[in-house]
LOVEXMAR-493043 format. One record per residue (C-alpha): residue in three letters; y, z, x. Coordinates in Angstrom, 1 decimal. Layout:
<recs>
["ALA"; [Y; Z; X]]
...
</recs>
This chain:
<recs>
["MET"; [80.1; 35.7; 41.3]]
["ASN"; [81.7; 35.6; 37.8]]
["SER"; [85.4; 35.6; 37.2]]
["THR"; [85.5; 39.1; 35.8]]
["LYS"; [84.1; 40.7; 38.9]]
["LEU"; [86.3; 38.5; 41.1]]
["VAL"; [89.4; 39.8; 39.2]]
["ASP"; [88.2; 43.4; 39.5]]
["ARG"; [87.6; 43.0; 43.2]]
["SER"; [91.1; 41.6; 43.7]]
["HIS"; [92.6; 44.4; 41.8]]
["GLN"; [90.8; 46.9; 43.9]]
["VAL"; [91.9; 45.3; 47.2]]
["PHE"; [95.4; 45.2; 45.9]]
["PHE"; [95.3; 48.8; 44.9]]
["ASN"; [94.0; 49.9; 48.2]]
["MET"; [96.7; 47.9; 50.0]]
["ARG"; [99.3; 49.6; 47.9]]
["LYS"; [97.8; 53.0; 48.5]]
["HIS"; [97.7; 52.5; 52.3]]
["LYS"; [101.2; 51.1; 52.3]]
["PHE"; [102.4; 54.2; 50.3]]
["ILE"; [100.8; 56.6; 52.7]]
["LEU"; [102.3; 54.7; 55.7]]
["LEU"; [105.7; 54.7; 54.2]]
["SER"; [105.4; 58.4; 53.3]]
["VAL"; [104.5; 59.2; 56.9]]
["VAL"; [107.4; 57.2; 58.3]]
["ALA"; [109.8; 58.8; 55.8]]
["LEU"; [108.6; 62.3; 56.9]]
["LEU"; [109.1; 61.4; 60.5]]
["LEU"; [112.5; 60.1; 59.9]]
["LEU"; [113.5; 63.1; 57.9]]
["SER"; [112.2; 65.4; 60.6]]
["SER"; [114.0; 63.4; 63.3]]
["CYS"; [117.2; 63.3; 61.3]]
["GLY"; [116.9; 67.0; 60.5]]
["HIS"; [116.6; 67.7; 64.2]]
["ILE"; [119.6; 65.6; 65.0]]
["VAL"; [121.9; 67.1; 62.4]]
["VAL"; [121.1; 70.7; 63.2]]
["LYS"; [124.5; 72.2; 63.9]]
["LYS"; [125.1; 74.6; 66.8]]
["THR"; [126.9; 77.6; 65.5]]
["ILE"; [127.7; 79.2; 68.9]]
["ASP"; [130.0; 77.5; 71.4]]
["PRO"; [128.6; 77.8; 75.0]]
["LYS"; [132.2; 77.8; 76.3]]
["VAL"; [132.9; 81.0; 74.3]]
["VAL"; [129.8; 82.7; 75.6]]
["ASN"; [130.4; 81.5; 79.2]]
["PHE"; [126.9; 82.4; 80.3]]
["GLU"; [126.5; 83.0; 84.0]]
["ALA"; [123.4; 83.8; 86.1]]
["ILE"; [124.0; 84.7; 89.7]]
["TYR"; [122.1; 85.9; 92.8]]
["ASP"; [124.1; 88.2; 95.0]]
["ALA"; [126.1; 86.0; 97.3]]
["ASP"; [125.7; 88.4; 100.2]]
["PHE"; [122.0; 87.6; 100.4]]
["ASP"; [123.0; 83.9; 101.1]]
["GLY"; [120.4; 82.5; 98.8]]
["VAL"; [117.5; 84.2; 100.6]]
["LEU"; [114.8; 86.2; 98.7]]
["TYR"; [112.7; 88.7; 100.6]]
["PRO"; [109.3; 89.3; 99.0]]
["SER"; [108.9; 92.4; 101.2]]
["MET"; [111.9; 93.9; 99.4]]
["MET"; [110.4; 93.1; 96.0]]
["LEU"; [107.1; 94.8; 96.9]]
["ALA"; [108.8; 97.8; 98.5]]
["LEU"; [110.8; 98.5; 95.4]]
["ALA"; [108.1; 97.7; 92.9]]
["ASN"; [107.7; 101.3; 91.8]]
["SER"; [111.3; 102.5; 92.4]]
["ASP"; [113.5; 103.6; 89.5]]
["GLU"; [116.6; 103.5; 91.5]]
["GLY"; [116.2; 100.1; 93.1]]
["LEU"; [118.8; 98.7; 95.4]]
["GLU"; [122.3; 99.9; 96.0]]
["ARG"; [123.2; 96.9; 93.8]]
["PRO"; [121.2; 94.4; 91.7]]
["LEU"; [120.1; 91.1; 93.3]]
["PHE"; [120.4; 89.2; 90.0]]
["GLN"; [123.0; 89.5; 87.3]]
["ILE"; [123.7; 87.7; 84.0]]
["SER"; [127.0; 87.8; 82.2]]
["VAL"; [128.0; 86.7; 78.7]]
["THR"; [130.8; 87.1; 76.3]]
["ALA"; [129.8; 88.3; 72.8]]
["PRO"; [130.6; 85.5; 70.2]]
["THR"; [130.2; 87.9; 67.3]]
["ASN"; [129.8; 91.6; 66.7]]
["ASN"; [126.3; 93.0; 67.3]]
["ALA"; [125.1; 89.6; 68.7]]
["VAL"; [121.5; 89.7; 69.9]]
["LEU"; [121.2; 88.3; 73.5]]
["ARG"; [117.9; 87.1; 74.8]]
["ILE"; [117.5; 85.8; 78.4]]
["VAL"; [114.2; 84.0; 79.1]]
["THR"; [113.3; 83.5; 82.8]]
["ASP"; [110.8; 80.7; 83.2]]
["SER"; [107.6; 81.2; 85.2]]
["THR"; [107.3; 80.0; 88.8]]
["MET"; [104.8; 80.5; 91.6]]
["LEU"; [106.3; 83.9; 92.2]]
["ASN"; [107.1; 85.3; 88.8]]
["TYR"; [105.8; 85.3; 85.2]]
["VAL"; [107.8; 84.4; 82.1]]
["SER"; [110.3; 87.2; 81.8]]
["ILE"; [112.5; 88.3; 78.8]]
["THR"; [115.6; 90.4; 78.8]]
["GLN"; [117.0; 91.4; 75.4]]
["GLU"; [120.2; 93.3; 74.7]]
["THR"; [122.7; 93.8; 71.9]]
["LEU"; [126.3; 92.8; 72.4]]
["PRO"; [128.3; 95.3; 70.2]]
["ARG"; [131.9; 93.8; 70.3]]
["ARG"; [133.0; 90.3; 69.8]]
["GLY"; [135.0; 88.8; 72.7]]
["GLU"; [133.9; 91.5; 75.2]]
["ARG"; [132.2; 90.5; 78.5]]
["TYR"; [128.8; 92.1; 79.2]]
["THR"; [126.8; 92.1; 82.5]]
["PHE"; [123.1; 92.9; 82.8]]
["GLU"; [120.4; 92.9; 85.4]]
["PRO"; [117.7; 90.6; 84.1]]
["VAL"; [114.1; 91.7; 84.1]]
["ILE"; [111.9; 89.6; 86.4]]
["ARG"; [108.2; 90.1; 86.3]]
["TRP"; [107.2; 89.3; 89.9]]
["LYS"; [103.7; 88.2; 90.7]]
["TYR"; [103.1; 91.0; 93.2]]
["GLU"; [99.6; 89.8; 94.1]]
["THR"; [101.2; 86.5; 95.2]]
["LEU"; [104.1; 88.0; 97.0]]
["TYR"; [102.0; 90.0; 99.5]]
["LYS"; [100.0; 86.9; 100.4]]
["LEU"; [103.0; 84.9; 101.4]]
["ARG"; [102.9; 84.0; 105.1]]
["GLN"; [105.2; 81.0; 105.1]]
["GLN"; [108.7; 80.4; 103.8]]
["GLY"; [109.4; 78.1; 100.9]]
["ASN"; [111.9; 77.2; 98.1]]
["LEU"; [112.1; 78.4; 94.6]]
["VAL"; [114.2; 77.5; 91.5]]
["LEU"; [114.6; 80.3; 88.9]]
["THR"; [115.6; 79.0; 85.4]]
["PHE"; [117.4; 81.3; 83.0]]
["THR"; [117.8; 80.3; 79.3]]
["CYS"; [120.4; 82.1; 77.2]]
["TYR"; [119.7; 82.7; 73.5]]
["ILE"; [122.1; 84.4; 71.1]]
["ASN"; [120.8; 85.3; 67.6]]
["ASP"; [117.8; 83.1; 68.4]]
["GLU"; [120.0; 80.1; 69.1]]
["GLU"; [119.7; 78.4; 72.5]]
["VAL"; [123.1; 78.5; 74.0]]
["ASP"; [122.9; 77.5; 77.7]]
["VAL"; [120.6; 77.2; 80.8]]
["LYS"; [121.3; 78.1; 84.4]]
["ASN"; [119.3; 77.5; 87.6]]
["ILE"; [119.3; 79.5; 90.8]]
["LYS"; [117.8; 77.9; 93.9]]
["LEU"; [116.4; 80.3; 96.5]]
["ASN"; [114.7; 80.3; 99.9]]
["PHE"; [111.9; 82.8; 99.9]]
["ARG"; [110.8; 84.3; 103.2]]
["PRO"; [107.3; 85.3; 104.5]]
["VAL"; [106.3; 88.8; 103.5]]
["ASN"; [106.2; 89.9; 107.1]]
["GLU"; [110.0; 89.3; 107.3]]
["CYS"; [112.0; 92.4; 106.8]]
["LEU"; [115.7; 92.4; 106.0]]
["MET"; [117.4; 94.7; 108.5]]
["SER"; [121.1; 94.4; 107.7]]
["LEU"; [123.8; 92.2; 106.3]]
["VAL"; [127.6; 91.9; 106.3]]
["GLY"; [128.9; 91.8; 102.8]]
["SER"; [131.8; 89.9; 101.3]]
["ASP"; [133.6; 93.2; 101.5]]
["GLY"; [133.3; 92.9; 105.3]]
["LYS"; [131.2; 96.1; 105.5]]
["TYR"; [127.9; 96.5; 107.3]]
["HIS"; [124.9; 97.2; 105.0]]
["ASP"; [121.8; 98.7; 106.6]]
["TYR"; [118.4; 97.8; 105.1]]
["ARG"; [116.1; 99.2; 107.9]]
["TRP"; [114.9; 101.7; 105.4]]
["LEU"; [112.6; 98.8; 104.4]]
["PHE"; [110.6; 99.6; 107.5]]
["ALA"; [108.9; 102.3; 105.5]]
["ALA"; [107.3; 99.7; 103.3]]
["TYR"; [105.2; 98.5; 106.2]]
["VAL"; [103.7; 101.9; 106.7]]
["ASN"; [100.5; 101.7; 104.8]]
["GLU"; [98.5; 105.0; 104.7]]
["ASP"; [96.3; 103.5; 102.0]]
["HIS"; [94.9; 100.7; 104.2]]
["PRO"; [91.1; 100.4; 103.8]]
["LYS"; [90.5; 100.1; 107.5]]
["ILE"; [91.9; 103.6; 108.3]]
["ASP"; [88.9; 105.6; 107.0]]
["GLY"; [86.6; 103.8; 109.5]]
["MET"; [89.1; 104.3; 112.3]]
["LEU"; [89.2; 108.0; 111.7]]
["SER"; [85.5; 108.3; 112.2]]
["GLU"; [85.9; 106.4; 115.5]]
["ILE"; [88.8; 108.6; 116.6]]
["LEU"; [86.7; 111.8; 115.9]]
["SER"; [83.8; 110.4; 117.9]]
["GLN"; [86.1; 110.3; 120.9]]
["GLY"; [85.6; 114.1; 121.1]]
["ILE"; [89.3; 115.0; 121.5]]
["VAL"; [89.4; 116.6; 118.1]]
["THR"; [86.7; 117.6; 115.7]]
["LYS"; [88.7; 117.1; 112.5]]
["PHE"; [92.1; 116.2; 111.1]]
["ASP"; [93.9; 118.9; 109.2]]
["GLY"; [97.4; 117.6; 109.1]]
["SER"; [100.5; 119.5; 110.4]]
["ARG"; [99.1; 123.1; 110.5]]
["THR"; [100.2; 124.3; 113.9]]
["GLU"; [102.1; 122.7; 116.8]]
["LYS"; [99.0; 122.9; 119.0]]
["LYS"; [96.8; 121.2; 116.5]]
["VAL"; [99.4; 118.5; 115.8]]
["ASP"; [99.6; 117.8; 119.5]]
["SER"; [95.8; 117.4; 119.8]]
["GLN"; [95.6; 115.1; 116.8]]
["MET"; [98.4; 112.9; 118.1]]
["ARG"; [96.7; 112.7; 121.5]]
["ALA"; [93.5; 111.6; 119.8]]
["ILE"; [95.3; 108.9; 117.8]]
["TRP"; [97.2; 107.8; 121.0]]
["PHE"; [93.9; 107.6; 123.0]]
["PHE"; [92.4; 105.5; 120.3]]
["ALA"; [95.3; 103.0; 120.5]]
["LEU"; [95.2; 102.8; 124.3]]
["ASN"; [91.4; 102.5; 124.4]]
["ARG"; [91.6; 99.7; 121.9]]
["GLY"; [94.0; 97.9; 124.3]]
["LEU"; [97.2; 98.0; 122.2]]
["ALA"; [99.6; 95.9; 124.2]]
["TYR"; [103.4; 95.5; 123.9]]
["SER"; [104.4; 92.1; 122.6]]
["SER"; [107.9; 91.4; 121.5]]
["ILE"; [108.1; 89.2; 118.4]]
["SER"; [111.2; 89.4; 116.3]]
["CYS"; [112.6; 85.8; 115.8]]
["THR"; [112.4; 84.2; 112.4]]
["SER"; [113.4; 80.9; 110.9]]
["ASN"; [115.9; 82.6; 108.6]]
["GLY"; [119.1; 80.5; 108.9]]
["SER"; [121.3; 82.9; 107.0]]
["ARG"; [124.6; 83.7; 108.8]]
["LYS"; [125.2; 86.8; 106.7]]
["SER"; [122.0; 88.7; 107.2]]
["ASN"; [119.7; 89.9; 110.0]]
["SER"; [115.9; 90.1; 109.6]]
["GLN"; [112.9; 90.8; 111.8]]
["TYR"; [109.3; 89.8; 111.7]]
["ILE"; [107.0; 92.9; 111.4]]
["ARG"; [103.3; 92.9; 111.9]]
["PHE"; [101.2; 94.7; 109.3]]
["PHE"; [98.8; 97.5; 110.1]]
["ASP"; [95.8; 95.2; 110.1]]
["ASP"; [97.6; 92.6; 112.3]]
["VAL"; [98.2; 95.2; 115.0]]
["TYR"; [94.6; 96.5; 114.7]]
["THR"; [93.0; 93.1; 114.9]]
["ASN"; [95.3; 91.4; 117.4]]
["ARG"; [96.0; 94.5; 119.5]]
["GLN"; [99.7; 93.6; 120.0]]
["ALA"; [102.8; 95.4; 118.8]]
["ASN"; [106.5; 95.7; 119.5]]
["CYS"; [108.4; 98.9; 119.0]]
["ILE"; [108.6; 98.9; 115.2]]
["ASP"; [105.0; 97.4; 114.8]]
["ALA"; [103.6; 100.3; 116.8]]
["CYS"; [105.7; 102.9; 114.9]]
["VAL"; [104.3; 101.4; 111.6]]
["PHE"; [100.7; 101.5; 113.0]]
["PHE"; [100.8; 105.1; 114.2]]
["SER"; [102.7; 106.3; 111.1]]
["SER"; [100.1; 104.8; 108.8]]
["ILE"; [97.3; 106.8; 110.4]]
["MET"; [99.4; 109.9; 110.6]]
["ARG"; [100.3; 109.8; 106.9]]
["LYS"; [96.6; 109.4; 106.1]]
["VAL"; [95.6; 112.6; 107.8]]
["GLY"; [98.5; 114.6; 106.4]]
["MET"; [101.0; 114.5; 109.2]]
["TYR"; [104.8; 113.8; 108.8]]
["PRO"; [105.9; 110.8; 110.8]]
["ILE"; [109.6; 109.8; 111.2]]
["ILE"; [110.7; 106.3; 112.4]]
["ILE"; [113.8; 106.7; 114.5]]
["VAL"; [115.9; 103.6; 114.5]]
["GLU"; [118.8; 102.7; 116.8]]
["PRO"; [120.8; 99.5; 117.1]]
["CYS"; [118.2; 97.6; 119.2]]
["HIS"; [115.2; 99.8; 119.2]]
["ALA"; [112.8; 102.1; 117.2]]
["TYR"; [110.6; 104.9; 118.3]]
["LEU"; [108.4; 107.4; 116.7]]
["GLY"; [109.1; 111.0; 115.7]]
["TYR"; [107.0; 113.5; 113.9]]
["TYR"; [107.3; 117.1; 112.6]]
["SER"; [105.2; 119.4; 114.8]]
["ASP"; [104.7; 122.0; 112.1]]
["LYS"; [104.4; 122.1; 108.4]]
["SER"; [107.8; 123.7; 108.0]]
["LYS"; [109.4; 120.6; 109.4]]
["LYS"; [111.6; 122.6; 111.8]]
["LYS"; [110.6; 121.0; 115.1]]
["ILE"; [110.5; 117.2; 115.9]]
["SER"; [108.4; 115.7; 118.6]]
["LEU"; [109.0; 112.2; 119.9]]
["LEU"; [106.8; 109.3; 121.1]]
["GLU"; [107.9; 106.1; 122.8]]
["THR"; [105.2; 103.9; 121.4]]
["THR"; [105.8; 100.9; 123.7]]
["ILE"; [104.3; 102.8; 126.6]]
["THR"; [100.9; 101.9; 125.2]]
["GLY"; [101.5; 98.6; 126.9]]
["TRP"; [101.7; 100.2; 130.4]]
["VAL"; [98.0; 100.1; 130.9]]
["ASN"; [95.0; 98.1; 129.6]]
["LEU"; [92.1; 100.6; 129.4]]
["PRO"; [89.5; 98.1; 128.0]]
["GLU"; [89.7; 96.0; 131.2]]
["LEU"; [88.3; 98.9; 133.2]]
["ASP"; [85.0; 98.7; 131.3]]
["ASP"; [83.6; 95.9; 133.5]]
["HIS"; [84.9; 97.2; 136.8]]
["TYR"; [83.5; 100.7; 136.9]]
["ASP"; [80.5; 101.6; 139.1]]
["GLU"; [78.5; 104.4; 137.4]]
["ALA"; [76.5; 105.1; 140.5]]
["THR"; [79.6; 105.8; 142.7]]
["GLY"; [81.9; 107.0; 139.9]]
["HIS"; [84.6; 104.5; 141.2]]
["LEU"; [86.5; 101.6; 139.9]]
["GLU"; [87.1; 98.4; 141.9]]
["GLU"; [90.0; 99.1; 144.2]]
["ARG"; [92.6; 96.9; 142.5]]
["TYR"; [91.8; 98.4; 139.1]]
["TYR"; [92.1; 101.9; 140.5]]
["GLN"; [95.5; 101.0; 141.9]]
["LYS"; [96.6; 100.0; 138.5]]
["ILE"; [95.9; 103.4; 136.9]]
["SER"; [96.1; 105.9; 139.9]]
["LYS"; [99.8; 106.5; 139.3]]
["TYR"; [98.8; 107.9; 135.9]]
["LEU"; [96.5; 110.6; 137.4]]
["SER"; [97.5; 114.0; 138.6]]
["ASP"; [96.7; 115.1; 142.2]]
["LYS"; [93.8; 117.2; 140.9]]
["GLU"; [92.4; 114.3; 139.0]]
["LYS"; [92.7; 112.0; 142.0]]
["LYS"; [90.6; 114.4; 144.1]]
["LYS"; [87.9; 114.6; 141.4]]
["TYR"; [87.9; 110.8; 141.2]]
["GLU"; [87.6; 110.4; 145.0]]
["ALA"; [84.7; 112.8; 144.9]]
["GLY"; [83.0; 110.6; 142.3]]
["GLU"; [83.1; 113.4; 139.7]]
["MET"; [84.9; 111.5; 136.9]]
["LYS"; [83.1; 109.3; 134.4]]
["LEU"; [84.8; 106.2; 133.0]]
["MET"; [85.7; 108.1; 129.8]]
["ASP"; [87.1; 111.0; 131.8]]
["ILE"; [89.3; 108.5; 133.7]]
["LYS"; [90.5; 106.9; 130.5]]
["LYS"; [91.3; 110.2; 128.8]]
["ALA"; [93.2; 111.4; 131.9]]
["VAL"; [95.3; 108.3; 132.0]]
["SER"; [95.9; 108.5; 128.3]]
["ASN"; [97.1; 112.1; 128.4]]
["ASN"; [99.4; 111.4; 131.3]]
["LEU"; [101.0; 108.5; 129.4]]
["PHE"; [101.2; 110.6; 126.3]]
["ASP"; [103.2; 113.2; 128.2]]
["ARG"; [105.5; 110.5; 129.5]]
["ALA"; [105.9; 108.9; 126.1]]
["SER"; [106.8; 112.3; 124.7]]
["GLU"; [109.5; 112.9; 127.2]]
["TYR"; [110.9; 109.3; 127.4]]
["GLN"; [113.4; 109.5; 124.5]]
["LYS"; [114.3; 113.2; 124.6]]
["GLU"; [117.6; 112.8; 126.3]]
["ASN"; [118.5; 109.8; 124.2]]
["PHE"; [117.6; 111.6; 121.0]]
["LYS"; [119.7; 114.6; 122.0]]
["ASN"; [122.7; 112.5; 122.8]]
["ASN"; [122.5; 110.5; 119.5]]
["LYS"; [121.4; 113.3; 117.2]]
["ASP"; [124.8; 113.7; 115.5]]
["TYR"; [124.7; 110.0; 114.6]]
["TYR"; [121.6; 110.1; 112.4]]
["ASN"; [123.3; 111.9; 109.5]]
["ASP"; [126.7; 110.3; 110.0]]
["THR"; [127.4; 107.7; 107.3]]
["LEU"; [130.0; 106.1; 109.6]]
["GLN"; [127.1; 105.3; 112.0]]
["PRO"; [124.7; 103.4; 109.8]]
["THR"; [122.9; 101.8; 112.8]]
["TYR"; [121.3; 105.2; 113.7]]
["ARG"; [118.8; 106.4; 111.2]]
["MET"; [115.9; 108.8; 110.9]]
["LEU"; [113.4; 107.5; 108.3]]
["ASP"; [111.3; 110.4; 107.1]]
["ILE"; [108.4; 108.4; 105.6]]
["GLU"; [107.4; 111.2; 103.2]]
["GLU"; [110.9; 111.2; 101.8]]
["MET"; [111.1; 107.4; 101.7]]
["ARG"; [108.0; 107.3; 99.6]]
["GLN"; [110.0; 108.5; 96.7]]
["HIS"; [111.7; 105.1; 96.6]]
["VAL"; [109.8; 102.7; 98.9]]
["SER"; [106.2; 101.8; 98.2]]
["PRO"; [103.8; 100.6; 101.0]]
["ILE"; [103.2; 96.9; 101.0]]
["PRO"; [99.5; 96.5; 100.1]]
["ALA"; [97.0; 95.0; 102.5]]
["ALA"; [96.3; 91.3; 101.9]]
["GLU"; [92.8; 90.5; 100.5]]
</recs>
C-alpha cells in the first residue's frame, strides 16, 4: 500500500472517530440538559397553601360496600351524604383544579375538574369515581383497596393522597350505622337492590308456575281475587321447590360503627333452596315485580316480612310471613306416596296432616287425593297462616312506619324505591 493511500485511510479513521465522538458528546449534553431542566423546574404553587385533602366518610369506618355502589349506579340523588370528599384552598383567582383518581381493580382512571373562583377560599367537592360495575357484582370475597388521588392546579401537580379501604362481598348489605353525631342512620333501603325483577331465570319459572294449574296467566294487580290467586301460585311454586328457612346473617365485617347482613341473591335462593326472612322477601318480590304486582318489604328491628298491594289503587295491603315456607318439605313426599292407595307413608302423612282441613283429611283417608292435590291443600293452608301471621303485629306497629323518630321500622315500597335504587344485576 503506498504512503498516499495510507495517509488518506488514517485521515478517514480519524474523521470517523471525531464524528462519533461528537455525536456521543451531543447525546450526553442533551441528556444532561434535559435532566438539569427537570431538576430546575420551579414549583409555582405551594402545597401547604392548597392544603389538599381527600377523605372517606369516617362513619363508614374504612369499609366500602360494592352493593351500595351498584344500588346507586343510576341514582341522581345518591346518598344522604357523599362517601368521598376532596377539599382544597384556591391559591389564585379562577384556579383550575383537576383531581385524578388512579385505576384499581374496582375503578377506572377518573378525573374531576372544577374552577376555584376566589383566592384563599376553601372548596369541597365530591370526586367522580368511575366504578367497574361489571367487577363489583362478581365480588364474593372481601379484600383491600388503596385509592390514590392526585391534585393538579393549573396543570401543575401539587399533592397526592391515598385512602386505604376494606371492600366487602357484594352479598353484604349495609343495614345501619351510628354516626359521629351519635345518631342512628338506617340503610335497610338497600334491601331493594337485591330485588331483581330482570333476572333471566324468572321467565322460565313463570312458565313452570303456570303449568301448576293454579292460574292460567299473570295480569298483575287487577283485582284482589286475582292478586290472591297469583300469590298462591307463586307460594306453591316456592313450597313445591322445597324452599327451606336457613338463617345466615353473620359477616366478617369488623367495623364497630356499622351493622351489615349477608343477603342471598335471587339465583342463590332458587338454586340452593334456602332463605332467611329477607332472602325470601327478595325472592318473592322479584317474581311479583316481573308480573306487575306491587311488593313491599316490611322491616322491623330484627325481622322482615312481605307485604303487597292487593289492588291497583294501592289502598289495601296484604301480608305474608315468608319464613313459613320452611314449615314443610313438599319435595320429600314424592318418594313416599303410593298412587294405588292414594296414601303417604304414615310418618310423612303425620308431618303434613296438621295442614289439612277436616274435609281434606276425609278425602285423603278415602284415597281420593292425588299427590298434587295433597301438596296444593297443604300449600293453601300454609298460605292462609302466613297471611294471618303478622296481621296483629302490623296493626300494632303501623304508626311507626312513617315516623321519622322510629327509623328501625320501615315499609319499602319496591316500585317507589326503584326511582333511587337499582337492582343488582345477576352475576354471569
